[in-house]
N, C-alpha and C positions, 0 to 999 in steps of 0.2 A: 701534548702529553710530555714531551721531552723537557719542556721548561717547567711545567707545573708539578709533574709527578717525580721526575728524576733530577730536577734542579739544574738542567743544562742552561747555559747562557743563550741569549737570543742570536748569537753569532752562528749557531748551527742552522743550516737551511732545512726547511721541512721536507726535503726531497728524500725519497727512499731508494736512492741509487745503490748499486751493489757495493757491499763492504763498508757502507757508511755507518756512523754511530747510530743514527735513527733507525736504520734497517735492522741493526742488531737488537735494538730495544724492541722494535716491532716483532721480530722473531722470538725474542724472549717472552713477550706478552702472549704471542700465539702458542708457544710451548706450554705456558701456564694454563691457558684456556684449553688446549688439547688434553693436558693431564686431567683437568677437572671434568671435561666431557667424557674422557675415557673412564674415569671413576664412576660417573653417573650412569653411563651405558652399561658398565659391568654390574652395578647394583640393580639396574632395571632388568637385565637378563637373568640375574640371580633370583630376583623376586618372581619372575615369570617361569623360572625353571626351564628356560630354553638355552640351547648352546650358543655360544658367541659365534660371530661370523668366522669362517675359515681363513687362516692366514694365507692360504693359497690364493684366495681372491685378491688380497693385497699384493702378492707377488705378481699376479697377472697384470694388475693395474700399473704397478711400477714398471713392469717389463714393457708395456705399451707406451708409457710415458717416456721411458728411456729410449725406446726405438724411435719415437717421434723426434726427440731432441738430437739423437745421434744422426738421424737421417738429415735433419735440417743443417746441422753443423757440417756433416760429411759432404753433402751436395754443395753447400756454400764454398767449401774448400775446393772441390773438384772443378766447379765452374767459376772460380776466382772472385766470389762475392764477399768472402770474409776478410781477406788480406789484400791491401792495395799497395801499389808502388809508392815509394815515399814522395811526399809533397816537396815542392821546391824549397820551402823554408826549412824542412828537415834535412834535405840534401846539403844545404849550405851551412848547416850548424855543425860546429866541431863535435866529434863523438863524445868527448868528456862532458859536454854541456847537455847532452840528451839524457832524459830519464830512461831507466832500464826498460820500462814498458813500451815507450815510444821507439826505442832502439830495436826491441824484439819485433814489434808490429811492422816497423818499416823495412826490416830485412826479410821477413817471411815470404813476401810476394816475389822475391827474386829467385826462389827455388820452386818452379812449377812441379817438378818431380816429387819433392817432399810433400807439397800441398795435395797433389793428386793421390799419392800413396796413403797419406793419413786420412784423407777424405774417403777413399775407397774402404779402408779398414773400418772407419766409423760406420759407413753405409752397410758393410757386410755384417757388422755386429748388430745393427738395427734390424736387418732382415732376419737374422737368426733369432733375435729376441721375440719376434712376432709369433712364431710357432712354438707350441709346447714341447714338441720333441727335440727342438734345437735350442731351447731356452738356456740350458746350462752352458753349452759352448759359446752362445751369444753373450751370456752374462759374464763369462770369464774374459772374453775379448773386450767387452764393454768396460769391465773393471780395469783391465790393463791399460786400455786407451784413455779412460777417464783419469786413472792414476797418473799417467804421463801428462795429461792436460793440467791436473792439479799441481804437479811438481813445477811445470812451466809457470803457472799463475802465481805460485808462491815464490819461486826463484826470481821472476822478473817483476814481481809486485804488480801484477795485472789485476784490475779491480773486479774480477768475477770469481774470486777465491771461494766465497761462500756458496755460490751456485755450483761450481765444479765439485766442491766438497759434498754438497747434497746429492749430486748425480752419482758420485763415486760411492757414497753410502747406500744409495738405492741399488746400485749394481751389486754391492756386497750383500745386501738383503736378498736379492734375487738368487744369488748363488750359494747362500748360506747352507741350505740343506745338503749340498753336494761337497762341501769343504772336507768333511771327514773321509768321504770316499776318494776324493782327489788326493788327500794326504796318503791314503793307503796305496793308491795307484802309483804316484810318483815317488814317494819316499819309501814306502814299504814294499813296493813292486808286487802288489797283490792284484788279482783279478777282481774287478768291481763292476757293479751294474748301476748306471746312473739314471735309471728310469724314474 
């Protein structure tokens, strides 16, 4: 499709790895399909005079997916499965010759305390997202944590920028109904109910 529809040369590999051109094309195609399906579903529901599915259902699905992702990443950090000590070829390479992403990944495993702390924060956010009563605090913690991850991925050019942006957007979608109340609470210093 990349060659025939979008005119890309054959030098682009057909792999859909994170942040690749072909993945972005694929996501663009999926967005177009999603918009068409949304319009068709909307017309179908309008014709049958039935209400559309509740947005709360989507928030619940996003919450569970975020909880799963955060728990996987969090436990991987706590148990030392996400970051490894640098390989010998990295250790003997002068720093100026290392790419930023290799430099970041190679030094993260040297701080067990940082990995454990960030892993525990991600795991706590995951646990809070599971239950409806604690979904907003979990979503806020998830949004802050994933925002931090997104900044790291952008700043060090780590190749999961699109995935972390998607997770951050999902966390924002989960907490969206509470944003006005949070503004009143923290900025306006008013008493609010986040039920």
